[in-house]
Each structure stands twice: as C-alpha cells, then as structure tokens.
C-alpha positions in Angstrom: 14.7 34.8 -1.4 13.7 31.0 -1.2 11.0 30.2 -3.9 10.1 26.8 -2.4 7.1 28.4 -0.8 5.9 30.4 -3.8 2.3 29.7 -3.3 2.5 30.6 0.2 4.3 33.7 -0.4 1.6 34.8 -2.9 -1.1 34.1 -0.4 0.7 36.2 2.2 1.3 39.1 -0.1 -2.3 39.0 -1.1 -3.3 39.2 2.5 -1.0 42.1 3.2 -2.2 44.0 0.2 -5.7 43.7 1.3 -4.6 45.2 4.7 -3.2 48.2 2.7 -6.4 48.3 0.7 -8.6 48.5 3.9 -6.6 51.3 5.3 -6.5 53.3 2.1 -8.2 51.8 -1.1 -5.9 53.7 -3.5 -2.5 53.1 -1.8 -2.5 49.7 -3.2 -2.5 51.2 -6.8 0.6 53.1 -5.9 2.3 49.8 -4.5 1.5 47.8 -7.5 2.7 50.5 -9.9 6.0 50.9 -8.0 6.5 47.1 -7.9 5.7 46.7 -11.6 8.0 49.4 -12.7 10.7 48.3 -10.3 10.5 44.8 -11.7 10.8 46.1 -15.3 13.7 48.4 -14.5 15.5 45.5 -12.7 15.1 43.3 -15.9 16.0 46.2 -18.1 19.4 46.3 -15.9 19.6 42.6 -16.5 19.6 41.7 -12.8 19.1 38.1 -12.1 15.6 36.9 -11.6 15.8 36.4 -7.7 16.9 40.1 -7.3 14.3 41.3 -9.8 11.5 39.4 -7.9 12.8 40.8 -4.6 12.6 44.3 -5.8 9.1 43.6 -7.0 7.9 42.1 -3.7 9.6 44.9 -1.8 7.7 47.4 -4.0 4.3 45.9 -3.2 5.0 46.2 0.6 7.3 49.2 1.0 4.6 51.4 2.3 2.7 48.8 4.4 3.7 50.8 7.6 1.2 53.5 6.6 -1.6 51.2 8.0 -0.4 52.1 11.4 -0.3 55.8 10.8 -3.6 57.8 11.1 -5.2 58.3 7.7 -5.4 62.2 8.3 -1.6 62.1 8.5 -0.8 59.3 6.0 -2.8 60.9 3.3 -1.5 64.4 3.7 1.0 65.3 1.0 1.3 69.1 1.2 2.2 71.7 3.9 3.5 69.1 6.4 4.4 70.4 9.8 7.7 69.3 11.4 5.9 66.8 13.7 3.9 65.3 10.9 7.0 65.0 8.8 8.6 63.0 11.7 5.6 60.8 11.9 5.7 60.0 8.3 9.4 59.3 8.2 8.8 56.4 10.6 6.9 54.5 8.0 9.9 52.6 6.5 10.7 51.3 10.2 7.0 50.2 10.7 7.0 48.5 7.3 10.2 46.7 8.1 8.8 45.6 11.5 5.7 44.3 9.8 7.5 42.1 7.2 10.0 41.0 9.9 7.2 38.8 11.4 7.3 36.6 8.1 10.6 34.7 7.7 9.7 34.3 4.0 9.9 38.1 3.6 13.3 38.6 5.5 15.2 39.4 2.3 12.9 42.4 1.8 13.7 44.0 5.0 16.8 46.1 4.0 15.2 47.3 0.7 12.0 48.3 2.5 13.9 50.0 5.4 16.3 52.0 3.3 14.1 52.9 0.3 14.0 56.6 1.4 17.8 56.8 2.0 19.9 59.3 -0.2 23.4 58.6 -1.5 24.6 61.8 0.1 23.3 60.7 3.6 20.5 63.1 3.8 17.7 60.4 3.6 15.8 58.7 6.4 15.4 56.8 8.7 19.2 56.0 9.2 21.0 58.6 7.2 23.2 56.1 5.5 24.9 56.9 2.2 26.6 55.6 -0.9 27.5 52.0 -0.9 25.9 51.5 2.5 22.4 51.6 0.8 21.4 48.3 -1.0 21.0 48.3 -4.8 17.4 47.2 -4.4 16.6 50.2 -2.0 18.3 52.6 -4.6 16.1 51.4 -7.3 13.0 51.5 -5.2 13.8 55.1 -4.1 13.9 56.2 -7.8 10.7 54.3 -8.8 8.8 55.3 -5.7 9.8 59.0 -6.2 8.9 59.1 -9.8 5.5 57.5 -9.3 4.6 59.8 -6.4 5.6 62.9 -8.3 3.9 62.0 -11.6 0.9 60.0 -10.6 0.1 59.6 -6.8 0.2 63.4 -5.8 -2.8 65.5 -6.3 -3.4 67.0 -9.8 -2.5 70.5 -8.6 1.0 69.4 -7.4 1.8 66.7 -10.0 4.5 67.3 -12.4 5.0 65.9 -16.0 7.2 62.9 -16.6 9.9 65.1 -18.6 10.1 67.5 -15.5 10.4 64.5 -13.2 13.2 63.1 -15.3 14.9 66.5 -15.3 14.6 66.7 -11.7 16.2 63.2 -11.2 19.0 64.4 -13.5 19.6 67.2 -11.0 19.5 65.1 -8.0 21.7 62.3 -9.4 24.7 62.0 -6.9 22.8 63.6 -4.0 19.4 62.1 -3.6 19.9 59.4 -6.2 22.8 57.1 -7.3 24.3 58.9 -10.2 24.8 55.8 -12.4 21.2 54.4 -11.7 19.7 57.8 -12.4 21.0 58.0 -15.9 19.9 54.5 -16.6 16.4 55.0 -15.2 15.9 58.2 -17.2 16.9 56.1 -20.4 14.7 53.1 -19.3 11.6 55.5 -18.9 12.2 57.2 -22.2 12.8 53.9 -24.0 9.6 52.5 -22.4 7.5 55.4 -23.7 9.0 55.3 -27.3 8.8 51.6 -27.6 7.5 49.2 -24.9 9.6 46.3 -26.2 12.8 48.3 -26.0 11.9 49.7 -22.6 11.3 46.0 -21.5 14.6 44.9 -22.6 15.6 41.6 -21.1 12.1 40.9 -19.9 11.0 37.5 -21.1 7.5 37.5 -22.0 7.1 41.2 -21.5 5.7 41.9 -25.0 2.0 42.6 -25.3 0.0 39.4 -25.2 -3.4 38.8 -27.0 -6.2 37.5 -25.1 -7.3 33.9 -25.8 -9.6 35.0 -28.6 -6.9 37.2 -30.2 -8.4 40.6 -29.1 -5.6 43.0 -28.0 -6.3 45.1 -24.9 -4.8 48.7 -25.6 -2.1 49.9 -23.3 -2.9 52.6 -20.7 -0.7 55.7 -21.0 0.5 58.0 -18.3 -2.1 60.6 -19.5 -5.1 58.1 -19.2 -3.8 56.9 -16.0 -3.5 60.5 -14.6 -7.2 61.1 -15.5 -8.5 58.1 -13.8 -6.3 58.5 -10.8 -7.6 62.1 -10.5 -11.2 60.9 -10.7 -10.4 58.3 -7.9 -8.8 61.1 -5.8 -11.9 63.3 -6.2 -14.1 60.4 -5.2 -12.0 59.9 -2.2 -12.4 63.4 -1.2 -16.1 63.4 -1.9 -15.7 66.0 -4.8 -17.7 63.9 -7.2 -21.2 62.4 -6.9 -21.7 59.0 -8.2 -24.9 57.1 -8.6 -25.8 54.8 -5.7 -28.2 51.9 -5.4 -31.8 52.9 -4.6 -32.6 53.2 -0.8 -35.4 50.6 -1.4 -32.6 48.0 -2.0 -31.3 48.4 1.4 -34.7 48.8 3.1 -35.9 45.6 1.5 -32.8 43.8 2.7 -33.4 45.0 6.3 -37.0 44.1 6.2 -36.2 40.6 4.7 -34.1 39.9 7.7 -37.2 40.0 9.9 -39.0 36.6 9.7 -42.2 38.3 10.5 -42.2 40.5 7.4 -45.4 40.4 5.1 -45.8 40.9 1.6 -47.8 44.0 2.3 -44.9 45.5 4.2 -42.5 44.8 1.2 -45.0 46.1 -1.3 -45.2 49.5 0.7 -41.3 49.9 0.5 -41.1 49.0 -3.1 -43.9 51.3 -4.0 -41.9 54.3 -2.7 -39.7 54.0 -6.0 -42.1 54.4 -9.1 -39.6 53.1 -11.7 -38.6 50.0 -9.6 -42.4 49.4 -9.1 -43.3 49.5 -12.8 -40.3 47.4 -13.9 -41.0 44.8 -11.2 -44.5 44.4 -12.4 -43.2 44.0 -16.1 -40.7 41.3 -14.9 -43.6 39.5 -13.1 -45.5 39.6 -16.5 -42.5 38.5 -18.5 -42.2 35.0 -20.2 -40.1 33.8 -17.3 -42.9 34.4 -14.5 -46.1 34.8 -16.6 -49.2 33.0 -14.9 -52.8 32.8 -15.9 -53.6 36.3 -14.8 -51.9 39.6 -15.6 -50.2 41.2 -12.7 -51.2 44.8 -12.0 -49.7 45.6 -8.5 -46.5 45.2 -6.6 -48.3 43.1 -4.0 -49.3 40.6 -6.5 -45.9 40.6 -8.3 -44.1 39.6 -5.0 -45.6 36.2 -4.5 -45.3 35.3 -8.2 -41.6 36.1 -8.4 -40.7 35.0 -4.7 -39.6 37.2 -1.9 -35.9 36.6 -2.2 -35.9 36.9 -5.9 -37.8 40.0 -5.6 -34.9 41.6 -3.8 -32.5 40.3 -6.5 -34.8 41.9 -9.2 -35.0 45.1 -7.4 -31.1 45.3 -7.0 -30.8 44.6 -10.7 -33.3 47.3 -11.7 -31.6 49.8 -9.4 -28.2 48.9 -10.6 -29.0 49.2 -14.3 -29.3 53.1 -13.7 -25.5 53.1 -13.1 -24.9 52.0 -16.6 -26.9 54.9 -18.1 -25.0 57.7 -19.8 -25.7 60.6 -22.0 -22.3 60.5 -23.7 -22.8 58.8 -27.1 -19.3 57.7 -27.1 -20.0 55.3 -24.3 -23.5 53.9 -24.8 -22.4 50.7 -26.4 -19.6 50.2 -23.9 -22.1 50.7 -20.9 -24.6 48.4 -22.6 -21.8 45.7 -22.8 -20.8 46.2 -19.3 -24.4 46.0 -18.1 -25.0 42.7 -20.0 -21.9 41.4 -18.5 -23.0 42.3 -15.1 -26.4 40.8 -15.6 -25.0 37.5 -17.2 -22.4 37.2 -14.4 -25.1 37.4 -11.8 -27.2 34.7 -13.4 -24.1 32.4 -13.9 -23.0 32.9 -10.3 -26.3 32.1 -8.9 -26.7 29.0 -11.1 -23.2 27.9 -10.2 -24.1 28.3 -6.4 -27.2 25.9 -7.1 -25.2 23.4 -9.2 -22.5 23.3 -6.6 -24.7 23.3 -3.7 -23.0 26.4 -2.2 -26.3 27.9 -0.7 -27.4 31.5 -0.5 -28.0 31.7 -4.1 -29.4 35.3 -4.1 -26.1 36.4 -2.5 -24.1 34.8 -5.2 -26.3 36.6 -7.8 -25.6 40.0 -6.1 -21.9 39.3 -6.2 -21.9 38.4 -9.8 -23.9 41.6 -10.5 -21.5 44.0 -8.7 -18.2 42.4 -9.3 -17.3 45.0 -12.0 -19.1 47.9 -10.6 -15.7 49.7 -10.6 -15.6 49.7 -14.4 -18.9 51.2 -14.9 -18.6 54.0 -12.3 -15.2 54.9 -13.3 -16.5 55.2 -16.9 -19.5 57.1 -15.8 -17.5 59.5 -13.9 -15.1 59.9 -16.9 -18.0 60.6 -19.3 -19.5 63.2 -17.0 -16.2 65.1 -16.5 -14.8 64.7 -20.0 -18.0 64.7 -22.1 -16.6 67.6 -24.4 -13.1 66.3 -24.8 -12.8 64.5 -28.0 -9.0 64.4 -28.1 -8.7 61.6 -25.5 -8.2 58.0 -26.7 -11.2 55.8 -25.5 -9.1 52.7 -25.8 -6.4 54.1 -23.5 -9.0 55.4 -21.0 -10.5 51.8 -20.8 -7.2 50.4 -20.3 -6.6 52.7 -17.5 -10.0 51.9 -16.0 -9.2 48.3 -16.2 -6.1 48.6 -14.1 -7.9 50.5 -11.4 -11.4 48.9 -11.4 -10.9 46.3 -8.7 -9.7 48.5 -6.0 -12.2 51.3 -6.8 -15.1 48.7 -6.9 -14.2 47.5 -3.4 -14.0 51.2 -2.2 -17.4 51.8 -3.7 -19.2 48.8 -2.0 -17.4 49.7 1.3 -18.7 53.3 1.0 -22.2 51.9 0.3 -22.0 50.0 3.6 -21.7 46.4 2.5 -19.8 43.8 4.5 -16.0 43.0 3.9 -17.1 39.7 2.5 -18.8 41.5 -0.4 -16.1 44.1 -0.7 -13.5 41.3 -1.3 -15.4 40.2 -4.5 -14.5 43.2 -6.7 -11.1 43.4 -5.1 -10.1 39.8 -5.7 -12.4 38.2 -8.3 -9.6 38.6 -11.0 -6.9 36.7 -9.2 -4.6 36.2 -10.8 -3.7 33.2 -8.8 -6.0 31.1 -6.8 -5.3 28.3 -4.0 -7.6 25.4 -3.1 -8.5 27.3 0.0 -9.6 30.5 -1.8 -13.1 31.6 -0.8 -15.7 29.8 -2.8 -17.5 33.0 -3.5 -14.4 34.6 -5.2 -13.9 31.4 -7.3 -17.5 31.3 -8.4 -17.6 35.0 -9.4 -14.4 34.5 -11.4 -15.8 31.5 -13.2 -19.2 33.3 -13.8 -17.5 36.3 -15.2 -15.6 33.9 -17.6 -18.7 32.2 -18.7 -20.5 35.5 -19.4 -17.5 36.7 -21.5 -17.4 33.4 -23.2 -21.2 33.9 -24.2 -20.2 37.4 -25.7 -21.8 39.2 -22.7 -19.0 41.7 -22.2 -16.3 43.7 -23.8 -14.4 42.0 -26.6 -11.0 42.5 -24.9 -12.3 40.6 -21.9 -13.1 37.5 -23.9 -12.7 34.1 -22.2 -11.8 31.1 -24.4 -12.8 27.9 -22.3 -14.3 28.5 -18.9 -13.9 24.8 -18.0 -10.1 25.1 -18.3 -9.5 28.1 -16.0 -8.2 27.7 -12.5 -11.3 28.7 -10.7 -13.3 26.0 -12.6 -10.9 23.3 -11.6 -10.8 24.4 -7.9 -14.7 24.4 -7.9 -14.8 21.0 -9.7 -17.0 22.6 -12.3 -16.8 20.4 -15.3 -17.5 21.1 -19.0 -21.0 19.5 -18.8 -22.0 21.7 -15.8 -20.7 24.9 -17.4 -22.5 24.0 -20.7 -25.8 23.5 -18.8 -25.3 26.9 -16.9 -24.7 28.6 -20.3 -28.1 27.4 -21.6 -29.8 28.5 -18.4 -28.2 31.9 -18.6 -29.1 32.5 -22.3 -32.7 31.6 -21.4 -32.7 34.1 -18.6 -31.0 36.9 -20.6 -33.4 36.3 -23.5 -36.4 36.3 -21.0 -35.7 39.6 -19.4 -34.4 41.3 -22.6 -36.4 44.6 -23.0 -37.9 44.2 -19.5 -35.3 45.2 -17.0 
C-alpha cells in the first residue's frame, strides 16, 4: 500500500470507523481488537512492515459491510435461519465494495473479501481454497474467529481461550491454514505468558510509561470479558445506568425559546429539590456572592446568569453519576469527577481565549467527554461489589480501552446530537489533522490541562499541554495555557464543597 498519503489514509479510516460506530457502537471494539491482534501476529511472524500494516487496516475494515445489513440480523449470533445465514455471508462482498471506492484502500480488498474462506474450500463467499487464499486473509480469518469466540459472543456462548486454541488445533488443515494455526497458538500462549515474547519482532511494542512515569496496567482477557459483558447488557437494556436529570433537558428546551422568563426557568428547576438546593448554594459561593444572601432559585438565576445556570444544573446532575457505594471505587470516582469538572472549565475558558463561541457548549463537552469511564466503573461496582478477587487495575485498563465508544453510545442514547456524540468517541485522537473539528481539539487539550493539574487518574497524567498536537493546531501557546490553569484552579477552589 502506498504510504505517501498516510495522513489522508488515517482520516479516511477514522471516518469509516465512525460509520461502523453509528451503526453498532460496539462493533468498532471488535474491529480494533482484530486489527491490533492481527498486527502483533504479523510482526511476530516477522512479515515486512507494509504487509503487517495492510493486515492491520484490513482488520479495522473487514466487517464494514455490516452497516448495510439490518441491525436485527447483523447483531444476531445464535440460532440463525438459512435465510439469515445467507444474508450475513454477503458482508465480505459488501465490505469489499465499500473499500473499492477508495483507491488508497485497493490492497485491502482481497484480504477483506476472503477473510471467511477456509483452506479446504468450505468457506465463503467464493469457496476458494489452499494457496488461492491470500496470506493476509488467512491471518485475519484466524484472528477474527478467535476474537469472536472468546470476546465478541454473548457470555453464555463464549468459550475460554484454551478451548478456542484447542478448537483451532482441531480445525487446522480444514478451516484454518495448518502451519499458521500452530504459529498462532504459540503466539497467543507466548503473549499471555510474556507480553514482550508475544510481541517478538515488534519494534516499540514493550509497555510504555506515561510522560510522568506512571505505568498503566494491562487489561487481561478476564477484565475485557467483564467489561464487554457489561456493554452487551447495556446494549440489550438489561442494566439500568443513571441518567442526567430531566430538568437538564427541560431547561435546554426552554432556553431555546427567546421569550423564556426567569420565573419559567425557576419553576422547572424547583421540580428537583437536590438541584434547587445546590444551585442556591452555588449562587452564595465565593464566585457569585453578592451583598444579599440568596434564598430562592428565582433569585439565584439572575445572579449566576441564565446560560451558566444551565451549565451548573448539568454539573450538579452529572455528579450523581460519580457516586458509588463501593468503597473500592470512591477515590477513583472522585478523581474522575474532578477531572470531568476541571476539563469542563478548561474547555470553556479555552473557547473564550480562542474566540470559538458557544462557551457553555464547550463546558458541557468537557464535562461529559469521559462519561464512558464513570458509567462503566459504576456498572462494574454495582454488578461485582462482592467480588474481591478481581484486579482493579486490570478492570480500569479494560474500561480505558472501551470508554470512548461506550461514552458515545451513552450520549446517543440520551438523545444528544451527533456533534456531541463525536466528543467522547474522538477526543483522544490519537492523531489530529489541521481540519479536525475545533471542539474535539479543545476537549483533548482541556483534558490534558486537567490531568496536568492533577485533576484525574495518575495513569492519565499529561506532562506539558502546550506541546501536544491539539495545542499546536489550536495555536494555544504556553502563556494562554498557564492563564487558563490559574482560572481553572480558582474555579475549582470556589466550588469545592458546594457542587
């Protein structure tokens, strides 16, 4: 594949992955796992860099054809009728047709088309066999099947890694290439016993410390299974997660009417006693305190300001999401909450300094960019509160892997616009272009600022916000960032113990 258009290629793949995410928020997780494992296996086999990268890109896009298959069929995994099976078997052809529209992806076409072919000719869509199947497709077939059987399937039909490897050994020479099967089994076992050994031949594959030297723990298949099971239950509406108060949405709708009065806003807010009490407390805090003590919501709104009142109500409502009865997670939730709040303030102040407008929208985006982490941790604490055998560091690593797509799914379920849904999905990059949305760049920088100020988890530390890519693209220099840090510190100190 021609790498001369590398930046354009990244942007294209990011766009296609977003389309996958819109159709099925959790299919992207499968695609990214398959791509990453395929890349590591290709490097373990000591394939050249171009072929390894081609397998990685093909892994990301191998199932994109599912976006044109109805979700009730695409997401069905058990008790398939003959008709449904035939529809599903079309997805490699649809995937190939989609990528064929982009010349830069032409080399992925045979890998994507043939990734369900078997060496004995029993696969689909063409029933080719043996050496007719490209090496990349053989590798993707192995990796895709292994991920599907051990992670993607529902918990009731999922099998252990050892059982999956035993099945691969049995199917060597029929479904899978015999020589590759043995090597893949060795690769998986080496990866589990020693990450460095499993990544043999992978330059830079060893664990990296964060800029401040804090090591993020590795997610294991057990921790990933648990988090993926939580996500699957959310997808099926089998678990209840907290939502923002109805007052937040009602206030937003009311504010869109220019004829809205303070009395009307006060009536809506007073429906939620907790929000009312805390709003009055904020109006009397050092940030807003006037000559008279505020006693009513009606008096609090003018002092705070109508638009900022909505932001504060959103803040008060969202804080409940970070509450847990599990003592193991109280400190983690507190750090996640402080990160959320500081990121909101930083995003708002960046929008003012950069003259981006809609400062309260930027505040909201900063506030919810990591909502996926909090809700996954809350769901885990509710479901596994009595299980003290699980390693919390491994669980947090698995949450970190899944939180962006889960956060996007949460905001979409809450009815927010795709502009806002993109924030949790894309705010971590990893790569940004000059034409990247200012909102995404701003939230990325705001999050780094909050982490640099120690508002967040230690493993998410950010060394120098002025040197990261989003700061350069926004033209946010060191002086501007230092000023914003001072403002954020003042705001955080001012609301401490009030919100």
